[in-house]
Biopython code that builds the backbone (N, CA, C, O; Angstrom):
import numpy as np
from Bio.PDB.StructureBuilder import StructureBuilder

atoms = [
    (1, "MET", "N", (110.490, 86.712, 112.642)),
    (1, "MET", "CA", (109.808, 85.795, 113.610)),
    (1, "MET", "C", (108.390, 86.131, 113.796)),
    (1, "MET", "O", (107.529, 85.259, 113.685)),
    (2, "LEU", "N", (108.087, 87.425, 114.090)),
    (2, "LEU", "CA", (106.705, 87.821, 114.284)),
    (2, "LEU", "C", (105.879, 87.514, 113.036)),
    (2, "LEU", "O", (104.783, 86.966, 113.159)),
    (3, "LYS", "N", (106.345, 87.832, 111.897)),
    (3, "LYS", "CA", (105.622, 87.563, 110.633)),
    (3, "LYS", "C", (105.354, 86.027, 110.486)),
    (3, "LYS", "O", (104.270, 85.617, 110.073)),
    (4, "GLN", "N", (106.353, 85.215, 110.829)),
    (4, "GLN", "CA", (106.109, 83.703, 110.735)),
    (4, "GLN", "C", (105.037, 83.358, 111.630)),
    (4, "GLN", "O", (104.121, 82.638, 111.232)),
    (5, "ARG", "N", (105.073, 83.857, 112.930)),
    (5, "ARG", "CA", (103.942, 83.408, 113.801)),
    (5, "ARG", "C", (102.639, 83.822, 113.343)),
    (5, "ARG", "O", (101.691, 83.053, 113.502)),
    (6, "LEU", "N", (102.460, 85.069, 112.735)),
    (6, "LEU", "CA", (101.186, 85.468, 112.250)),
    (6, "LEU", "C", (100.800, 84.546, 111.032)),
    (6, "LEU", "O", (99.635, 84.169, 110.908)),
    (7, "LEU", "N", (101.742, 84.198, 110.166)),
    (7, "LEU", "CA", (101.439, 83.349, 109.009)),
    (7, "LEU", "C", (100.924, 81.994, 109.552)),
    (7, "LEU", "O", (99.985, 81.426, 108.996)),
    (8, "GLU", "N", (101.549, 81.473, 110.651)),
    (8, "GLU", "CA", (101.158, 80.220, 111.181)),
    (8, "GLU", "C", (99.773, 80.241, 111.816)),
    (8, "GLU", "O", (99.133, 79.205, 111.994)),
    (9, "CYS", "N", (99.304, 81.520, 112.172)),
    (9, "CYS", "CA", (97.938, 81.656, 112.765)),
    (9, "CYS", "C", (96.940, 81.915, 111.626)),
    (9, "CYS", "O", (95.793, 82.251, 111.919)),
    (10, "GLY", "N", (97.275, 81.791, 110.466)),
    (10, "GLY", "CA", (96.324, 81.978, 109.379)),
    (10, "GLY", "C", (96.184, 83.333, 108.784)),
    (10, "GLY", "O", (95.202, 83.605, 108.095)),
    (11, "PHE", "N", (97.114, 84.179, 109.021)),
    (11, "PHE", "CA", (96.980, 85.565, 108.387)),
    (11, "PHE", "C", (97.796, 85.423, 107.096)),
    (11, "PHE", "O", (98.790, 84.703, 106.994)),
    (12, "GLU", "N", (97.248, 86.222, 106.067)),
    (12, "GLU", "CA", (97.756, 86.143, 104.708)),
    (12, "GLU", "C", (98.989, 87.152, 104.458)),
    (12, "GLU", "O", (98.982, 88.342, 104.775)),
    (13, "ASP", "N", (99.933, 86.539, 103.902)),
    (13, "ASP", "CA", (101.163, 87.236, 103.538)),
    (13, "ASP", "C", (100.789, 88.344, 102.522)),
    (13, "ASP", "O", (100.133, 88.049, 101.523)),
    (14, "GLY", "N", (101.205, 89.646, 102.763)),
    (14, "GLY", "CA", (100.950, 90.581, 101.863)),
    (14, "GLY", "C", (101.258, 92.042, 102.458)),
    (14, "GLY", "O", (101.938, 92.168, 103.476)),
    (15, "GLU", "N", (100.736, 93.108, 101.786)),
    (15, "GLU", "CA", (101.005, 94.356, 102.265)),
    (15, "GLU", "C", (100.415, 94.769, 103.604)),
    (15, "GLU", "O", (101.019, 95.527, 104.362)),
    (16, "ALA", "N", (99.223, 94.255, 103.878)),
    (16, "ALA", "CA", (98.535, 94.544, 105.142)),
    (16, "ALA", "C", (99.295, 93.835, 106.282)),
    (16, "ALA", "O", (99.458, 94.448, 107.337)),
    (17, "LEU", "N", (99.761, 92.604, 106.138)),
    (17, "LEU", "CA", (100.567, 91.941, 107.172)),
    (17, "LEU", "C", (101.863, 92.632, 107.359)),
    (17, "LEU", "O", (102.281, 92.881, 108.490)),
    (18, "ASP", "N", (102.508, 92.947, 106.291)),
    (18, "ASP", "CA", (103.824, 93.811, 106.367)),
    (18, "ASP", "C", (103.677, 95.051, 107.138)),
    (18, "ASP", "O", (104.526, 95.410, 107.954)),
    (19, "ALA", "N", (102.542, 95.743, 106.870)),
    (19, "ALA", "CA", (102.287, 97.004, 107.601)),
    (19, "ALA", "C", (102.083, 96.716, 109.088)),
    (19, "ALA", "O", (102.586, 97.434, 109.951)),
    (20, "TYR", "N", (101.362, 95.690, 109.353)),
    (20, "TYR", "CA", (101.149, 95.333, 110.789)),
    (20, "TYR", "C", (102.450, 95.085, 111.505)),
    (20, "TYR", "O", (102.779, 95.706, 112.516)),
    (21, "VAL", "N", (103.180, 94.138, 110.927)),
    (21, "VAL", "CA", (104.538, 93.742, 111.519)),
    (21, "VAL", "C", (105.421, 94.967, 111.734)),
    (21, "VAL", "O", (106.092, 95.089, 112.758)),
    (22, "LYS", "N", (105.413, 95.884, 110.745)),
    (22, "LYS", "CA", (106.191, 97.174, 110.878)),
    (22, "LYS", "C", (105.631, 98.019, 112.085)),
    (22, "LYS", "O", (106.402, 98.519, 112.903)),
    (23, "LEU", "N", (104.464, 98.142, 112.156)),
    (23, "LEU", "CA", (103.727, 98.930, 113.227)),
    (23, "LEU", "C", (104.132, 98.364, 114.560)),
    (23, "LEU", "O", (104.573, 99.077, 115.461)),
    (24, "ILE", "N", (103.970, 97.054, 114.665)),
    (24, "ILE", "CA", (104.309, 96.426, 116.013)),
    (24, "ILE", "C", (105.701, 96.483, 116.289)),
    (24, "ILE", "O", (106.033, 96.707, 117.453)),
    (25, "GLU", "N", (106.635, 96.308, 115.356)),
    (25, "GLU", "CA", (108.103, 96.350, 115.581)),
    (25, "GLU", "C", (108.489, 97.707, 116.001)),
    (25, "GLU", "O", (109.362, 97.871, 116.853)),
    (26, "ALA", "N", (107.840, 98.744, 115.404)),
    (26, "ALA", "CA", (108.190, 100.144, 115.807)),
    (26, "ALA", "C", (107.589, 100.556, 117.175)),
    (26, "ALA", "O", (107.956, 101.600, 117.714)),
    (27, "SER", "N", (106.723, 99.787, 117.704)),
    (27, "SER", "CA", (106.138, 100.195, 118.877)),
    (27, "SER", "C", (106.622, 99.254, 120.047)),
    (27, "SER", "O", (106.122, 99.424, 121.159)),
    (28, "GLN", "N", (107.493, 98.348, 119.870)),
    (28, "GLN", "CA", (107.923, 97.452, 120.830)),
    (28, "GLN", "C", (108.426, 97.977, 122.212)),
    (28, "GLN", "O", (108.328, 97.349, 123.267)),
    (29, "PHE", "N", (108.968, 99.189, 122.063)),
    (29, "PHE", "CA", (109.511, 99.831, 123.346)),
    (29, "PHE", "C", (108.663, 101.030, 123.815)),
    (29, "PHE", "O", (109.082, 101.849, 124.633)),
    (30, "GLN", "N", (107.441, 101.081, 123.243)),
    (30, "GLN", "CA", (106.554, 102.179, 123.672)),
    (30, "GLN", "C", (106.088, 101.902, 125.021)),
    (30, "GLN", "O", (105.558, 100.826, 125.296)),
    (31, "SER", "N", (106.271, 102.866, 125.911)),
    (31, "SER", "CA", (105.859, 102.737, 127.301)),
    (31, "SER", "C", (104.432, 103.099, 127.397)),
    (31, "SER", "O", (103.908, 103.856, 126.580)),
    (32, "LYS", "N", (103.741, 102.520, 128.471)),
    (32, "LYS", "CA", (102.368, 102.841, 128.738)),
    (32, "LYS", "C", (102.233, 104.165, 129.188)),
    (32, "LYS", "O", (102.960, 104.582, 130.090)),
    (33, "GLU", "N", (101.298, 104.941, 128.604)),
    (33, "GLU", "CA", (101.048, 106.326, 129.055)),
    (33, "GLU", "C", (99.451, 106.457, 129.106)),
    (33, "GLU", "O", (98.701, 106.196, 128.166)),
    (34, "LEU", "N", (99.092, 106.883, 130.299)),
    (34, "LEU", "CA", (97.693, 107.030, 130.626)),
    (34, "LEU", "C", (96.992, 107.979, 129.627)),
    (34, "LEU", "O", (97.485, 109.080, 129.384)),
    (35, "TYR", "N", (95.934, 107.594, 129.091)),
    (35, "TYR", "CA", (95.118, 108.255, 128.096)),
    (35, "TYR", "C", (95.764, 108.493, 126.813)),
    (35, "TYR", "O", (95.191, 109.177, 125.964)),
    (36, "ARG", "N", (96.966, 107.959, 126.595)),
    (36, "ARG", "CA", (97.679, 108.046, 125.304)),
    (36, "ARG", "C", (97.902, 106.723, 124.533)),
    (36, "ARG", "O", (97.919, 106.684, 123.303)),
    (37, "THR", "N", (98.072, 105.643, 125.326)),
    (37, "THR", "CA", (98.303, 104.305, 124.827)),
    (37, "THR", "C", (97.294, 103.208, 125.212)),
    (37, "THR", "O", (96.659, 103.300, 126.262)),
    (38, "ALA", "N", (97.161, 102.293, 124.469)),
    (38, "ALA", "CA", (96.341, 101.042, 124.854)),
    (38, "ALA", "C", (97.235, 99.749, 124.697)),
    (38, "ALA", "O", (98.161, 99.691, 123.887)),
    (39, "VAL", "N", (96.906, 98.802, 125.472)),
    (39, "VAL", "CA", (97.600, 97.578, 125.404)),
    (39, "VAL", "C", (96.944, 96.820, 124.194)),
    (39, "VAL", "O", (95.721, 96.855, 124.058)),
    (40, "HIS", "N", (97.686, 96.186, 123.382)),
    (40, "HIS", "CA", (97.290, 95.512, 122.185)),
    (40, "HIS", "C", (97.879, 93.968, 122.317)),
    (40, "HIS", "O", (99.026, 93.743, 122.703)),
    (41, "HIS", "N", (97.089, 93.104, 122.003)),
    (41, "HIS", "CA", (97.546, 91.696, 121.838)),
    (41, "HIS", "C", (98.044, 91.509, 120.392)),
    (41, "HIS", "O", (97.306, 91.692, 119.424)),
    (42, "ILE", "N", (99.300, 91.145, 120.296)),
    (42, "ILE", "CA", (99.926, 91.031, 118.927)),
    (42, "ILE", "C", (99.271, 89.937, 118.122)),
    (42, "ILE", "O", (98.894, 90.157, 116.971)),
    (43, "ILE", "N", (99.118, 88.676, 118.745)),
    (43, "ILE", "CA", (98.305, 87.704, 118.240)),
    (43, "ILE", "C", (96.900, 87.979, 118.924)),
    (43, "ILE", "O", (96.762, 87.870, 120.142)),
    (44, "PRO", "N", (95.939, 88.317, 118.137)),
    (44, "PRO", "CA", (94.585, 88.856, 118.835)),
    (44, "PRO", "C", (93.967, 87.797, 119.723)),
    (44, "PRO", "O", (94.057, 86.582, 119.548)),
    (45, "ARG", "N", (93.329, 88.420, 120.699)),
    (45, "ARG", "CA", (92.518, 87.526, 121.636)),
    (45, "ARG", "C", (91.516, 86.725, 120.864)),
    (45, "ARG", "O", (91.289, 85.557, 121.178)),
    (46, "CYS", "N", (90.939, 87.280, 119.917)),
    (46, "CYS", "CA", (89.820, 86.570, 119.218)),
    (46, "CYS", "C", (90.356, 85.349, 118.507)),
    (46, "CYS", "O", (89.603, 84.389, 118.344)),
    (47, "TYR", "N", (91.667, 85.314, 118.051)),
    (47, "TYR", "CA", (92.287, 84.204, 117.431)),
    (47, "TYR", "C", (92.224, 83.065, 118.436)),
    (47, "TYR", "O", (91.775, 81.963, 118.122)),
    (48, "PHE", "N", (92.697, 83.357, 119.689)),
    (48, "PHE", "CA", (92.704, 82.229, 120.696)),
    (48, "PHE", "C", (91.239, 81.756, 121.131)),
    (48, "PHE", "O", (91.020, 80.575, 121.399)),
    (49, "LYS", "N", (90.320, 82.669, 121.182)),
    (49, "LYS", "CA", (88.961, 82.348, 121.467)),
    (49, "LYS", "C", (88.397, 81.392, 120.345)),
    (49, "LYS", "O", (87.748, 80.390, 120.645)),
    (50, "LEU", "N", (88.677, 81.748, 119.018)),
    (50, "LEU", "CA", (88.131, 80.943, 118.024)),
    (50, "LEU", "C", (88.721, 79.570, 117.950)),
    (50, "LEU", "O", (88.061, 78.621, 117.526)),
    (51, "LYS", "N", (90.003, 79.452, 118.374)),
    (51, "LYS", "CA", (90.731, 78.174, 118.422)),
    (51, "LYS", "C", (90.426, 77.459, 119.729)),
    (51, "LYS", "O", (90.906, 76.342, 119.925)),
    (52, "LYS", "N", (89.649, 78.051, 120.634)),
    (52, "LYS", "CA", (89.442, 77.543, 121.974)),
    (52, "LYS", "C", (90.713, 77.244, 122.754)),
    (52, "LYS", "O", (90.861, 76.232, 123.440)),
    (53, "ASN", "N", (91.526, 78.106, 122.611)),
    (53, "ASN", "CA", (92.870, 78.184, 123.347)),
    (53, "ASN", "C", (92.867, 79.187, 124.434)),
    (53, "ASN", "O", (92.038, 80.097, 124.441)),
    (54, "ILE", "N", (93.784, 79.050, 125.370)),
    (54, "ILE", "CA", (93.988, 80.068, 126.426)),
    (54, "ILE", "C", (94.580, 81.323, 125.768)),
    (54, "ILE", "O", (95.503, 81.212, 124.962)),
    (55, "ILE", "N", (94.084, 82.463, 126.086)),
    (55, "ILE", "CA", (94.574, 83.751, 125.538)),
    (55, "ILE", "C", (95.923, 83.946, 126.063)),
    (55, "ILE", "O", (96.150, 83.762, 127.259)),
    (56, "ASP", "N", (96.921, 84.342, 125.163)),
    (56, "ASP", "CA", (98.240, 84.605, 125.501)),
    (56, "ASP", "C", (98.310, 86.008, 126.066)),
    (56, "ASP", "O", (98.177, 86.960, 125.297)),
    (57, "ASN", "N", (98.501, 86.188, 127.302)),
    (57, "ASN", "CA", (98.530, 87.579, 127.879)),
    (57, "ASN", "C", (100.105, 87.806, 128.351)),
    (57, "ASN", "O", (100.414, 88.701, 129.137)),
    (58, "SER", "N", (100.929, 87.009, 127.850)),
    (58, "SER", "CA", (102.379, 87.159, 128.098)),
    (58, "SER", "C", (102.946, 88.452, 127.601)),
    (58, "SER", "O", (102.379, 88.991, 126.651)),
    (59, "ASP", "N", (104.029, 89.024, 128.149)),
    (59, "ASP", "CA", (104.632, 90.202, 127.737)),
    (59, "ASP", "C", (105.004, 90.005, 126.193)),
    (59, "ASP", "O", (104.979, 90.983, 125.445)),
    (60, "ALA", "N", (105.314, 88.857, 125.766)),
    (60, "ALA", "CA", (105.770, 88.631, 124.406)),
    (60, "ALA", "C", (104.579, 88.858, 123.428)),
    (60, "ALA", "O", (104.787, 89.014, 122.225)),
    (61, "ASN", "N", (103.406, 88.872, 123.931)),
    (61, "ASN", "CA", (102.287, 88.982, 122.962)),
    (61, "ASN", "C", (101.441, 90.348, 123.283)),
    (61, "ASN", "O", (100.317, 90.552, 122.824)),
    (62, "LEU", "N", (102.087, 91.176, 124.065)),
    (62, "LEU", "CA", (101.472, 92.486, 124.352)),
    (62, "LEU", "C", (102.483, 93.618, 123.903)),
    (62, "LEU", "O", (103.710, 93.521, 123.945)),
    (63, "VAL", "N", (101.815, 94.615, 123.505)),
    (63, "VAL", "CA", (102.504, 95.898, 123.132)),
    (63, "VAL", "C", (101.610, 97.151, 123.460)),
    (63, "VAL", "O", (100.380, 97.098, 123.453)),
    (64, "ASN", "N", (102.294, 98.216, 123.732)),
    (64, "ASN", "CA", (101.636, 99.383, 123.964)),
    (64, "ASN", "C", (101.523, 100.195, 122.644)),
    (64, "ASN", "O", (102.529, 100.476, 121.993)),
    (65, "LEU", "N", (100.329, 100.549, 122.284)),
    (65, "LEU", "CA", (100.090, 101.431, 121.000)),
    (65, "LEU", "C", (99.439, 102.653, 121.277)),
    (65, "LEU", "O", (98.661, 102.693, 122.230)),
    (66, "THR", "N", (99.652, 103.712, 120.547)),
    (66, "THR", "CA", (98.947, 104.847, 120.732)),
    (66, "THR", "C", (97.532, 104.476, 120.239)),
    (66, "THR", "O", (97.372, 103.389, 119.682)),
    (67, "HIS", "N", (96.576, 105.259, 120.403)),
    (67, "HIS", "CA", (95.275, 104.848, 120.088)),
    (67, "HIS", "C", (95.092, 104.844, 118.578)),
    (67, "HIS", "O", (94.379, 103.982, 118.064)),
    (68, "LEU", "N", (95.684, 105.739, 117.867)),
    (68, "LEU", "CA", (95.636, 105.725, 116.359)),
    (68, "LEU", "C", (96.325, 104.369, 115.868)),
    (68, "LEU", "O", (95.823, 103.644, 115.009)),
    (69, "ASP", "N", (97.401, 104.143, 116.444)),
    (69, "ASP", "CA", (98.133, 102.900, 115.936)),
    (69, "ASP", "C", (97.392, 101.683, 116.310)),
    (69, "ASP", "O", (97.465, 100.681, 115.598)),
    (70, "HIS", "N", (96.655, 101.709, 117.425)),
    (70, "HIS", "CA", (95.732, 100.501, 117.854)),
    (70, "HIS", "C", (94.667, 100.318, 116.751)),
    (70, "HIS", "O", (94.388, 99.192, 116.341)),
    (71, "LEU", "N", (94.059, 101.465, 116.260)),
    (71, "LEU", "CA", (93.087, 101.292, 115.179)),
    (71, "LEU", "C", (93.695, 100.781, 114.028)),
    (71, "LEU", "O", (93.141, 99.878, 113.402)),
    (72, "LYS", "N", (94.890, 101.303, 113.633)),
    (72, "LYS", "CA", (95.574, 100.773, 112.545)),
    (72, "LYS", "C", (95.894, 99.213, 112.482)),
    (72, "LYS", "O", (95.763, 98.489, 111.494)),
    (73, "ALA", "N", (96.349, 98.846, 113.769)),
    (73, "ALA", "CA", (96.697, 97.410, 113.958)),
    (73, "ALA", "C", (95.469, 96.527, 113.645)),
    (73, "ALA", "O", (95.588, 95.520, 112.948)),
    (74, "HIS", "N", (94.334, 96.903, 114.149)),
    (74, "HIS", "CA", (93.099, 96.119, 113.912)),
    (74, "HIS", "C", (92.716, 96.046, 112.493)),
    (74, "HIS", "O", (92.293, 95.007, 111.987)),
    (75, "TYR", "N", (92.879, 97.255, 111.795)),
    (75, "TYR", "CA", (92.565, 97.356, 110.496)),
    (75, "TYR", "C", (93.550, 96.514, 109.653)),
    (75, "TYR", "O", (93.058, 95.782, 108.794)),
    (76, "TYR", "N", (94.773, 96.542, 109.797)),
    (76, "TYR", "CA", (95.718, 95.661, 109.229)),
    (76, "TYR", "C", (95.383, 94.210, 109.332)),
    (76, "TYR", "O", (95.352, 93.456, 108.360)),
    (77, "LEU", "N", (95.129, 93.855, 110.586)),
    (77, "LEU", "CA", (94.965, 92.466, 110.896)),
    (77, "LEU", "C", (93.582, 91.933, 110.205)),
    (77, "LEU", "O", (93.462, 90.794, 109.755)),
    (78, "ALA", "N", (92.609, 92.877, 110.189)),
    (78, "ALA", "CA", (91.361, 92.445, 109.482)),
    (78, "ALA", "C", (91.651, 92.253, 107.957)),
    (78, "ALA", "O", (91.153, 91.309, 107.344)),
    (79, "LEU", "N", (92.401, 93.095, 107.408)),
    (79, "LEU", "CA", (92.681, 92.917, 106.064)),
    (79, "LEU", "C", (93.570, 91.636, 105.722)),
    (79, "LEU", "O", (93.456, 91.038, 104.652)),
    (80, "ALA", "N", (94.459, 91.273, 106.720)),
    (80, "ALA", "CA", (95.240, 90.240, 106.476)),
    (80, "ALA", "C", (94.586, 88.873, 106.894)),
    (80, "ALA", "O", (95.101, 87.840, 106.468)),
    (81, "ALA", "N", (93.541, 88.814, 107.660)),
    (81, "ALA", "CA", (92.884, 87.592, 108.136)),
    (81, "ALA", "C", (92.344, 86.795, 106.976)),
    (81, "ALA", "O", (91.746, 87.367, 106.065)),
    (82, "GLN", "N", (92.532, 85.531, 106.981)),
    (82, "GLN", "CA", (92.049, 84.649, 105.866)),
    (82, "GLN", "C", (90.678, 84.075, 106.187)),
    (82, "GLN", "O", (89.749, 84.051, 105.379)),
    (83, "GLU", "N", (90.629, 83.609, 107.447)),
    (83, "GLU", "CA", (89.341, 83.032, 107.944)),
    (83, "GLU", "C", (88.294, 83.982, 108.244)),
    (83, "GLU", "O", (88.506, 84.952, 108.972)),
    (84, "SER", "N", (87.049, 83.715, 107.654)),
    (84, "SER", "CA", (86.003, 84.663, 107.774)),
    (84, "SER", "C", (85.578, 84.916, 109.151)),
    (84, "SER", "O", (85.222, 86.065, 109.410)),
    (85, "LYS", "N", (85.555, 84.063, 110.045)),
    (85, "LYS", "CA", (85.213, 84.245, 111.432)),
    (85, "LYS", "C", (86.219, 85.195, 112.164)),
    (85, "LYS", "O", (85.834, 86.064, 112.946)),
    (86, "LEU", "N", (87.456, 84.986, 111.876)),
    (86, "LEU", "CA", (88.518, 85.829, 112.476)),
    (86, "LEU", "C", (88.394, 87.195, 111.824)),
    (86, "LEU", "O", (88.401, 88.184, 112.557)),
    (87, "LYS", "N", (88.284, 87.331, 110.553)),
    (87, "LYS", "CA", (88.164, 88.571, 109.983)),
    (87, "LYS", "C", (86.961, 89.395, 110.501)),
    (87, "LYS", "O", (87.090, 90.605, 110.682)),
    (88, "SER", "N", (85.741, 88.726, 110.753)),
    (88, "SER", "CA", (84.541, 89.401, 111.270)),
    (88, "SER", "C", (84.904, 89.940, 112.690)),
    (88, "SER", "O", (84.621, 91.089, 113.027)),
    (89, "LYS", "N", (85.539, 89.060, 113.499)),
    (89, "LYS", "CA", (85.868, 89.519, 114.950)),
    (89, "LYS", "C", (86.730, 90.739, 114.881)),
    (89, "LYS", "O", (86.496, 91.696, 115.620)),
    (90, "LEU", "N", (87.785, 90.746, 113.964)),
    (90, "LEU", "CA", (88.730, 91.856, 114.017)),
    (90, "LEU", "C", (88.028, 93.106, 113.455)),
    (90, "LEU", "O", (88.309, 94.200, 113.943)),
    (91, "ILE", "N", (87.137, 93.007, 112.463)),
    (91, "ILE", "CA", (86.368, 94.157, 112.011)),
    (91, "ILE", "C", (85.538, 94.696, 113.187)),
    (91, "ILE", "O", (85.520, 95.909, 113.395)),
    (92, "SER", "N", (84.885, 93.885, 113.924)),
    (92, "SER", "CA", (84.041, 94.270, 114.989)),
    (92, "SER", "C", (84.909, 95.021, 116.037)),
    (92, "SER", "O", (84.474, 96.058, 116.537)),
    (93, "ALA", "N", (86.138, 94.520, 116.386)),
    (93, "ALA", "CA", (86.920, 95.062, 117.335)),
    (93, "ALA", "C", (87.437, 96.472, 116.863)),
    (93, "ALA", "O", (87.696, 97.361, 117.674)),
    (94, "PHE", "N", (87.568, 96.617, 115.544)),
    (94, "PHE", "CA", (87.971, 97.918, 114.933)),
    (94, "PHE", "C", (86.840, 98.907, 115.176)),
    (94, "PHE", "O", (87.120, 100.038, 115.575)),
    (95, "TYR", "N", (85.565, 98.542, 114.954)),
    (95, "TYR", "CA", (84.517, 99.409, 115.095)),
    (95, "TYR", "C", (84.328, 99.744, 116.572)),
    (95, "TYR", "O", (84.031, 100.892, 116.902)),
    (96, "LEU", "N", (84.491, 98.790, 117.448)),
    (96, "LEU", "CA", (84.393, 99.127, 118.865)),
    (96, "LEU", "C", (85.379, 100.144, 119.303)),
    (96, "LEU", "O", (85.060, 101.014, 120.114)),
    (97, "LEU", "N", (86.659, 100.057, 118.753)),
    (97, "LEU", "CA", (87.633, 101.018, 119.170)),
    (97, "LEU", "C", (87.289, 102.388, 118.576)),
    (97, "LEU", "O", (87.623, 103.397, 119.197)),
    (98, "LEU", "N", (86.674, 102.476, 117.469)),
    (98, "LEU", "CA", (86.278, 103.793, 116.890)),
    (98, "LEU", "C", (85.213, 104.391, 117.817)),
    (98, "LEU", "O", (85.144, 105.613, 117.946)),
    (99, "ASP", "N", (84.387, 103.572, 118.459)),
    (99, "ASP", "CA", (83.359, 104.023, 119.305)),
    (99, "ASP", "C", (83.758, 104.359, 120.762)),
    (99, "ASP", "O", (83.006, 105.006, 121.490)),
    (100, "ALA", "N", (85.008, 103.884, 121.180)),
    (100, "ALA", "CA", (85.460, 104.040, 122.455)),
    (100, "ALA", "C", (85.613, 105.499, 122.840)),
    (100, "ALA", "O", (85.962, 106.329, 122.000)),
    (101, "PRO", "N", (85.353, 105.824, 124.109)),
    (101, "PRO", "CA", (85.573, 107.252, 124.507)),
    (101, "PRO", "C", (87.041, 107.644, 124.522)),
    (101, "PRO", "O", (87.371, 108.789, 124.831)),
]
sb = StructureBuilder()
sb.init_structure("model")
sb.init_model(0)
sb.init_chain("A")
sb.init_seg("    ")
for serial, (resi, resn, name, xyz) in enumerate(atoms, 1):
    if name == "N":
        sb.init_residue(resn, " ", resi, " ")
    sb.init_atom(name, np.array(xyz, "f"), 0.0, 1.0, " ", f" {name:<3s}", serial, name[0])
structure = sb.get_structure()
């Protein structure tokens, strides 16, 4: 179901998308831990912004990821994005995460 949602949003089927889905599914029950996890939008915020839609902040679109997994998530999404604007936004988010304290 998650993979289908991502495909409908314009992500390309392949190894990167499979790795992303696996990462998200493995983290579904990760609890929030101060300084250890970050909240991640499964369907990225930049997707909604580019489509001029309201960002989905529902629990169904949020997951807690360790900081390393959060980096991996953005990396996989950037690799799987087909639209160049979306890919660019995801790459930017990846680098911002690398720079975060």
